[in-house]
N, C-alpha and C positions, 0 to 999 in steps of 0.2 A: 504545358509550360510549368516551370517550377514556381512555387509561391515565394514572394519576398518575405523577409522577417516580419514586417508589419502585417502582411496578409495572414501569415501563420498565427501571429498573436491575436488578430481579430477573429480568425476562425476558432481558435481556442476559447476565446471569450464567448462566442456564439454558442458553442457546444455546452459550456458551463451553464449558460442561462437556459437553454432548452432543457437540459437534464434537471435543473433546479425547478423550473416551472412544472415539469412532468411529475414532480413529487408533491405538488399541491393537493393531489387526490388522496394522500394518506398512505399508510403502510400497506394496505391491501392492494392498491393499484401498483405501488412500487414493486411489491413482491410478484405480482402477476407479470409485469413487464420483464423483470429480472429473470424469472423462470423461463422466459422465451429467449432472451438475449444471451443467456449463459451458453446456449447451444452453439453460438457463434464461435466460441473458443473451444468447446468440447469436441466438436466435429473435426476441425483441422488438427488440433494438437494430439488428441487421442488417435485420430486417423493416421497421423504421421508416425506416432509411436508404434503402430501396428504394421502398416504397409510400407513405411519408409525404408525398412531394412532391405526390401527388394531392389532399391536403388543405391544402397549404401556401398561406398567404396572405402575399404580399409586403408589403402594407400593415401587417399585424400584426407582421411581422418587423422592419420599419423602426421601428415604434412601440416595439418591445421592445429596440432596439439600445442606447440609452443614455437611458432615460426620465427620469433625474434629472440629466442633463447634467453628469456627473462628469468632471473633467479626465482626459485620457488616462492619465497616469502614475499618478494616484490610482486609477483603475479597474483598471489592470494590477496595481498593488500589492495591491489588495483581493482579486483573483482568483488571485494567484500561488500562495498556499498550497494552495488547492483544486486547482489545476492539477498541482502537484507531488504532492499526495496521490493523484491518479489514476494517477501513474506510479511511486509508491513500490513497491518490490519487483521492479523490472526486473532486479535482480541476484540474485533468489531462485533462479533456475536454477543459478547458480554455487554457492550454498549447498547445493544438493541434488546436486552433481556426483557424490558418492560412490554414489548410488543411480540414476544415469542411465547408460544404455548408450552407449558411444562418446562420452564427455563432451567430448573435444577437438573434435569436429565438431558434436555436437548442442547443447551449451550455448551457443556463440556464435550459432548459428542461432535458438535459442529466445529469447535476450536481444534481439538486434537485430530479428529478425522480429516478435516479440511486441510490442516497443516501437513499431515503425513501424506495424504493423497496428492497434494500439490507438489510436495518434494519429489515423490516418485515420478510424476509426470514431467516436472521440470528437468530432472536429471536425464531421463530417457530421451525426451524430445530434443534437448540441446545437444546431446551426444549424437543422435542419429542425423540431425540436420547438418552437423559438421562433416559428415561423410557423404553428403549429397551436394552441397553447394561449396564452391571454393572459398577459402578463408577471406580473401580480400573482398569478394562480392558480398559476403555476409557482413563484414565490418562496415561497408559503405551503404548498406541497405537500411531503410527505415521500416521495411515490411519483410522480415526474413522468412516468415512462414509462407507468404504469398510467393516469394522468390523460389522457395523450395518446391512448392507444388507446380510452379511454372516450369521448373527444371525437370520435374518428374513427368508432367503431362504436357500442357500447352500454356502459353501466356494467358489465354482466356480463363483457364481454370485458376491460375494464380490470381487473377483479378477477382474472381468469385470468392476465393479464400480471403483476400484482403477485405472485401466487403463484409464477410462474416466476422472477421476480427474487429473491424470498425464498429459493427453492431454490438459485439460483445463488450468492447471498451466503453461504449455509450451506456450499456446496461450496468457495467461495473461502476461508472461514474455516477449513475443514477442512485445506486445503492450507497455509495460513499457520501453523496450530498445529503441523503436522508440520515445516514449514521452520524455525520458531523453535527447536523442540526439536533439530533437526539442527545448527543453528548453535551452540547451547549444547554439544551433544555433541562437535562438532569442536573447539571451544575447550577443552573439558574434556580431550579427548585430548591436546592440546598443553600442558595444565597451567594454563591461564588460569582455569578454573572448577573447583569441587570435583568429585571423581571420581564423585559421585552422578549427574551429568548424562551420564556415559559409559556407565552401566550400561544394557544392552539386554536384551530378552526373546528367546525362541527365534526370533521372527519379525523380529528386528533393530529393534524399536521401543523408543526410550528412554522408557519409561513413567514411571519415577520423575521424570525431568526434566520431562516433560509435566505431571505433577501439581503440581510445584513452580511451574511457570510459570503454570498456570491459577489457582492459589491467589493468586499475585501479581496476576494480571489481575482476579480477583474483588475484591480490595481496591481496585484502581484504579477499577473500575466503581462501587463504592460511594462513593469519594471524588469522582467527577465527576458525580454525580447533579445534574441541572439541571431548572428548571421546564418546559422544552420539549425535545423530542428534537433539534431543530435546534441549540439552544444547547449541549447535551451533545456533539453531533457536532462542532460547530465547535471546541470546546475541545480535544477529542482530536485533531482534524485538525491544528491549529496546533502542538500539542505533538509529535505524531508527525513532522511536517515538520521542525521544528527539530532534534530528536534524530537524524534521519536525514541531514540536510544536513551536519552536522559531520563525520561519517566520509567523506561524499562529498568535502568540501573537502580533508580530509587525504589522501585517496586521490589526488586530482588533483595535490596538492602533491608527492606522492611519485613521480609519474609520470616525472619527468626522471631521477631516479637509477635507477628500475626499468629504464628503457629503456637507460641506459648499462651497467648490469650485464648486461642481456640482449643487448648488442651490436646494438641495432636500428640500421639504416642511418640516416644523418643526415636524408635526405629524408623518410623516413617519420616519424622522431621529431619533426621540425618541425611536421608536420601534426597529429600527436597532441597535441603541446604547445600548439598554438594552440587546438585544440578544448577541451583541458582548461582553458586560461585563460578562454575564453568561458564555459565551464560554471561555473568558480569565481566569476566576476563575477555570473553569474545566481544562483548559490547565495547569495552575500552579499546581493544585493538581496532574495532570498526571506526570508533571516533578518530583514532590516530590516522587511520588510512583514508579518511574522508577528505583530507586536505585542509590547508590553512583557511581558505576562503569560507568553506562550509562551516568550519569550527567557529570562525569569527561571527558570521551571521547567525549561526545556531545559538551561540552564547548570548548574543544580543537579545534574541527572541526569548531565551530562557530567563535571563536576568529581568527582562521586561515583565514576564509572567510572574516571577517571584515578587517583583515590586508591586504589581497589581494585587497579588495575594496579601502582601503586607498591609495594603490599604483596607482590605475587606476582612482580614482575619480577626481584628479586635472584637467584632460583633459575635463571632463564634466562641472566642475565649470568654467573653462576658456571659454568653448564654450558658456555656458549660459550667462556669463558676457559680452562677446563680441557680443553675438547674439542679 
């Protein structure tokens, strides 16, 4: 039986709390669990990229390419938020640098290697699946990979794949809950957030901060309950993309002065500045394409953040002035 919107919301809240509590054991436990759950996405996605071509139908793929004949730029604009959502968190390795061995070497490798690897897998898997499952079935499915494997083999195999993907999503959420808490802890250590976020247990886990964060997430989950899971997901995707793009743009705008302060050679700086400019233009287009509602709520969140920073910034200005 299908779940009601309220049941979906309550199930979401339950998963949030379970994944948060699982982080109470610290980074070591989180890493061990994530190293297992990641196979839940590697096996089906990489497997589909390799063996899916044996079930690939060129005619089905062509029919699925643009079934509604949407103009090119409109189609790109409609998909840009989802594309960015897939790559949100590429900087999360930087946020966890304090608990990473040899961060100067391993963090850049994780960020660049993970992003490029994910891009290749996303492109191949989404293209091959479009030639296996009819377009309308994909559009109406909340578990497209399970549907693809059910089409290739049997419904039982599809259910196993869905279970693996659920396991992977829980592992991913586990890592995200830890990462968010680490970001708040680092900010609190610098004085940007209340000291409660800096407090850690004997295993170096910011448990109090995690609890505050999951309570806020619980409230957001209740506020975004929608008649369908897809509708709820799309609302959260657009809001998350907008709120993440703004710091991306600010970071790219600051790149010029950062490179000057670091005495980066002019030849390298020009390349980085060009890439940052292209990224900024793409980000502005993504903001425009996210829709009025996402821009409205994203702006409110951003302005609230700036207001809070305005309240705490005098202490840093005075510290720098007297330092």
